KOLMIDREN-65493 format. One line per 3 residues: number of its first residue (from 1); their letters; for each residue z, y, x of C-alpha. Coordinates in steps of 0.5 Angstrom, whole numbers, plus 500, padded with zeros to 3 digits. Layout:
residues N
NUM) a) Z Y X  ...
***
This chain:
residues 511
1) xxx) 523 889 410  531 891 410  534 895 404
4) xxx) 541 899 406  545 903 401  551 907 403
7) xxx) 555 903 408  558 897 406  555 898 399
10) xxx) 556 892 394  550 888 391  551 885 384
13) xxx) 547 879 383  545 878 375  543 883 370
16) xxx) 547 880 364  553 882 361  558 880 367
19) xxx) 553 884 372  552 890 368  560 891 366
22) xxx) 561 890 373  557 895 376  559 900 370
25) xxx) 566 899 372  565 900 379  562 907 378
28) xxx) 562 912 381  562 907 387  555 906 389
31) xxx) 552 899 388  546 895 388  544 891 382
34) xxx) 539 886 383  536 882 377  530 877 378
37) xxx) 528 880 371  528 887 367  535 888 365
40) xxx) 537 884 359  531 880 359  532 872 361
43) xxx) 540 873 361  544 868 356  548 874 354
46) xxx) 542 877 350  542 870 346  549 870 344
49) xxx) 550 870 337  558 869 337  562 875 339
52) xxx) 568 876 343  575 873 341  581 878 341
55) xxx) 587 878 337  586 884 333  587 882 326
58) xxx) 594 883 323  596 876 322  594 875 329
61) xxx) 597 875 336  596 874 343  600 868 343
64) xxx) 596 865 337  590 866 341  593 863 347
67) xxx) 595 857 343  588 855 341  585 856 348
70) xxx) 590 851 351  589 846 345  581 847 346
73) xxx) 582 846 354  585 839 353  590 840 358
76) xxx) 586 843 364  587 851 362  590 855 368
79) xxx) 595 858 363  597 864 367  590 866 368
82) xxx) 589 864 360  595 869 358  593 875 362
85) xxx) 585 875 360  587 874 353  592 879 353
88) xxx) 587 884 356  582 882 350  583 888 345
91) xxx) 582 893 351  576 889 353  573 891 346
94) xxx) 575 898 346  572 898 353  565 896 350
97) xxx) 565 901 345  566 906 350  560 904 353
100) xxx) 556 905 346  557 898 343  557 898 335
103) xxx) 561 892 333  561 890 325  566 893 321
106) xxx) 568 892 314  568 898 309  575 901 310
109) xxx) 572 901 318  577 896 320  573 891 325
112) xxx) 570 885 321  573 879 324  569 872 324
115) xxx) 572 865 324  569 860 329  571 853 331
118) xxx) 578 851 333  581 858 332  587 858 327
121) xxx) 585 866 325  579 870 324  579 874 331
124) xxx) 571 874 333  569 881 333  561 881 332
127) xxx) 556 886 333  549 886 329  551 880 325
130) xxx) 549 874 329  546 878 334  552 880 338
133) xxx) 548 879 345  542 883 344  547 889 341
136) xxx) 551 888 348  545 888 352  542 894 348
139) xxx) 548 898 350  550 896 357  543 897 359
142) xxx) 542 904 357  549 905 360  547 902 367
145) xxx) 541 906 367  544 913 366  549 911 371
148) xxx) 547 915 377  551 911 382  548 904 380
151) xxx) 541 903 384  537 898 380  533 893 383
154) xxx) 529 889 378  524 883 379  527 881 386
157) xxx) 531 874 386  536 872 391  535 866 395
160) xxx) 540 866 400  547 869 402  548 870 409
163) xxx) 554 868 412  557 869 419  564 867 421
166) xxx) 565 865 414  564 872 411  558 875 407
169) xxx) 553 879 411  547 880 407  543 877 401
172) xxx) 536 875 402  531 876 396  524 875 394
175) xxx) 519 877 389  512 879 387  513 885 391
178) xxx) 515 881 397  521 879 401  527 884 402
181) xxx) 534 883 405  540 887 404  546 888 409
184) xxx) 552 888 405  559 885 406  561 885 399
187) xxx) 557 881 394  558 879 386  555 873 383
190) xxx) 554 874 376  548 869 375  550 865 369
193) xxx) 550 858 367  546 851 368  543 850 361
196) xxx) 536 850 365  538 843 368  537 840 361
199) xxx) 531 839 356  535 841 350  539 847 352
202) xxx) 540 854 348  540 858 355  533 861 358
205) xxx) 530 855 362  530 859 369  538 859 368
208) xxx) 539 852 373  545 855 376  542 860 381
211) xxx) 549 863 383  552 856 384  547 854 389
214) xxx) 547 861 393  555 860 393  554 853 395
217) xxx) 550 854 401  555 859 403  560 854 403
220) xxx) 564 856 397  569 852 393  566 850 386
223) xxx) 571 848 381  570 843 374  563 842 375
226) xxx) 563 836 370  565 840 364  558 842 360
229) xxx) 559 844 353  554 842 348  553 846 342
232) xxx) 553 842 336  548 846 332  542 848 336
235) xxx) 535 848 331  532 842 332  525 843 334
238) xxx) 520 844 339  522 851 342  525 851 348
241) xxx) 530 854 349  533 852 343  535 857 337
244) xxx) 542 857 336  545 856 329  552 860 330
247) xxx) 558 857 329  560 863 325  555 859 320
250) xxx) 560 854 319  566 859 319  563 861 313
253) xxx) 563 854 310  557 851 312  557 843 313
256) xxx) 554 838 317  550 833 313  545 827 314
259) xxx) 538 825 311  542 822 305  546 828 304
262) xxx) 553 825 306  558 829 310  559 825 316
265) xxx) 564 829 319  569 830 314  574 826 317
268) xxx) 574 829 324  580 833 325  578 840 323
271) xxx) 572 837 320  566 842 322  570 847 325
274) xxx) 573 842 330  573 843 337  566 843 340
277) xxx) 566 837 344  569 833 338  563 836 333
280) xxx) 558 835 339  560 828 340  560 826 332
283) xxx) 553 829 331  550 826 338  553 819 335
286) xxx) 550 820 328  543 821 331  544 815 336
289) xxx) 544 811 330  538 813 327  540 819 322
292) xxx) 538 826 322  543 831 322  543 838 318
295) xxx) 547 844 317  548 846 310  549 853 308
298) xxx) 546 853 301  553 852 297  557 857 301
301) xxx) 552 862 303  546 861 299  541 867 297
304) xxx) 546 871 302  545 867 308  539 872 310
307) xxx) 544 878 309  550 875 313  545 872 319
310) xxx) 539 876 319  537 873 326  538 866 324
313) xxx) 534 867 318  529 869 322  529 863 326
316) xxx) 529 859 321  523 862 317  519 861 323
319) xxx) 520 854 323  518 854 316  526 853 313
322) xxx) 529 857 308  537 856 309  538 859 302
325) xxx) 534 853 299  534 848 305  539 845 310
328) xxx) 537 846 317  536 841 322  540 841 328
331) xxx) 542 837 334  547 838 340  544 842 346
334) xxx) 547 844 353  550 851 352  556 853 356
337) xxx) 558 851 363  566 851 364  565 850 371
340) xxx) 563 854 377  565 858 383  572 857 384
343) xxx) 575 864 383  582 868 383  584 872 377
346) xxx) 581 878 381  574 874 382  575 873 389
349) xxx) 571 866 392  573 862 398  568 866 402
352) xxx) 570 872 405  566 878 401  564 874 395
355) xxx) 566 875 388  564 871 382  564 874 375
358) xxx) 562 871 368  559 864 367  558 863 374
361) xxx) 565 863 375  571 858 374  577 862 373
364) xxx) 581 856 369  581 860 362  576 855 359
367) xxx) 579 848 362  575 842 359  572 845 353
370) xxx) 571 853 352  574 855 346  569 859 342
373) xxx) 567 866 343  572 866 349  566 867 354
376) xxx) 564 874 353  571 876 353  572 873 359
379) xxx) 566 876 362  568 883 360  575 883 362
382) xxx) 574 879 369  568 884 370  574 890 371
385) xxx) 578 886 375  573 884 380  570 891 380
388) xxx) 577 894 382  578 888 387  571 889 390
391) xxx) 572 897 390  579 896 394  576 892 399
394) xxx) 573 895 406  565 895 406  561 893 413
397) xxx) 559 898 418  552 894 419  546 898 417
400) xxx) 541 892 418  540 885 419  535 880 422
403) xxx) 530 877 416  531 870 417  526 865 413
406) xxx) 526 866 405  527 859 402  521 857 396
409) xxx) 522 860 389  526 854 386  524 850 380
412) xxx) 528 846 376  523 842 372  523 836 376
415) xxx) 531 836 376  531 837 369  529 830 368
418) xxx) 534 827 372  540 831 369  539 831 362
421) xxx) 540 823 361  545 823 366  550 829 364
424) xxx) 549 829 357  554 829 351  556 822 354
427) xxx) 556 819 361  557 813 365  558 811 372
430) xxx) 551 807 373  547 813 370  551 818 374
433) xxx) 550 813 381  543 813 380  542 820 379
436) xxx) 546 822 385  541 817 389  535 820 386
439) xxx) 538 827 387  540 826 394  533 827 398
442) xxx) 531 833 394  538 837 395  537 835 402
445) xxx) 530 838 402  526 844 402  522 844 396
448) xxx) 522 848 390  527 843 387  532 843 392
451) xxx) 537 848 390  537 846 383  538 839 385
454) xxx) 544 841 390  547 844 383  546 838 379
457) xxx) 548 833 385  555 837 385  555 836 378
460) xxx) 554 829 378  559 827 384  564 831 380
463) xxx) 563 827 374  563 821 377  570 822 380
466) xxx) 573 824 374  574 817 371  577 819 364
469) xxx) 574 822 358  577 829 357  574 835 353
472) xxx) 567 836 354  567 830 359  566 824 356
475) xxx) 565 817 360  563 811 356  566 807 361
478) xxx) 572 811 361  574 812 354  581 814 355
481) xxx) 584 821 357  588 820 364  595 821 364
484) xxx) 595 827 369  591 833 368  587 835 374
487) xxx) 582 840 376  576 838 380  574 842 386
490) xxx) 568 840 391  563 843 396  556 842 397
493) xxx) 558 838 404  562 834 400  557 832 395
496) xxx) 552 830 400  557 826 404  559 822 397
499) xxx) 552 821 395  550 819 402  556 814 402
502) xxx) 554 811 395  547 811 397  549 806 402
505) xxx) 553 801 398  549 795 396  551 796 388
508) xxx) 547 803 389  541 800 393  540 794 388
511) x) 540 799 382
***
């Protein structure tokens, strides 16, 4: 079956913050918003506990915010892009309020600003305490549902982008109700990250990089795929996805201790509020030595923990932990992907008619290591810029397209066992080469593991190529930072060719 909206109607793929905001910003132009799950569900945005970083405090400025962003990005941020996004951040907060988001405010009505790791000022705007994501989704889903120009299609998963002569011509989707094709020359990918490729993750388990697979199969260029941010304080338990213990808890004074009560990161620059990559590596090393790690908020928050962080207190309570009396067991978990589809400041990819927004995109803002709470800000700002770019681009005249065969529903379970050890907090060349060899036949195949394997293979090859340790990418066999900073670019064809060449070497065969 083929669905055609008004001539050239854009299709936005993804029901999280980036997708919802893009659809709202495009109104009153008709758009189709395609979501595999009901809007706001199964999206990482809904799980976000951190807020939005914006320099709106009296002691703050965009220049200070930019300096913190560049420092965290470890030499790989695109400074011009970062400056433009950061300068637009205060207006992004106002735009969200326009759509009904209720941010936390102090008694005098001023925004209540939080502090998170590697920020030199309190500049994190939260909503509902540490439940910012759920408040964003509540408000934006309601706004989308009352916007007449947005056609919402739920329960359908995009499986392939159709391309002719290097340009987008349609979308193939499938779900419980059957298969569907959308004839369109304008597509915006807003599908989130890759956390579902890891056993330990704070992301929905189905988020394996669907948008990266769609773009890669359409021959788009991707950037910085090796950079995966591991959040250092996920609740250590059996539940998956793992519950996040927000960085804001450390911003209020909580410290990391081991089973002996020793504050083992006290000598780290910034201590518990150092950059996420450094804190995650410190926790990872301590766990590898046989210790347990806990976040201790008893002295700084005590009985006030539940009032300040009610959602986190609830997670802990479900696990039999009272943060007022007990330290919280934590460990690192895959949390955010700095890499993604390479886009310009208007969200355009290297494929005509294809844009990307949110975590699936790589704008250059985050560099090698995302500064806390910059990602939600980026999604809101970029949604507006991408929306204007899409609206200004001509649609296609075609009303229908041929319905080719639709690929099988992807499943990342098999790939997860390959990716988790190879692309963890620390990596090494031998493990990466072995992973590439194992992923290659899966990525070339037509099984449910094929698309997750293709994404993982591109990430592994990018990690192999980066023979240095920088930001969130830590190589045990290349512990030093290279003199020259460079962003990485890759296509699926390049990854397949590189993996095939590696697989043909005597070293790879003997491994």
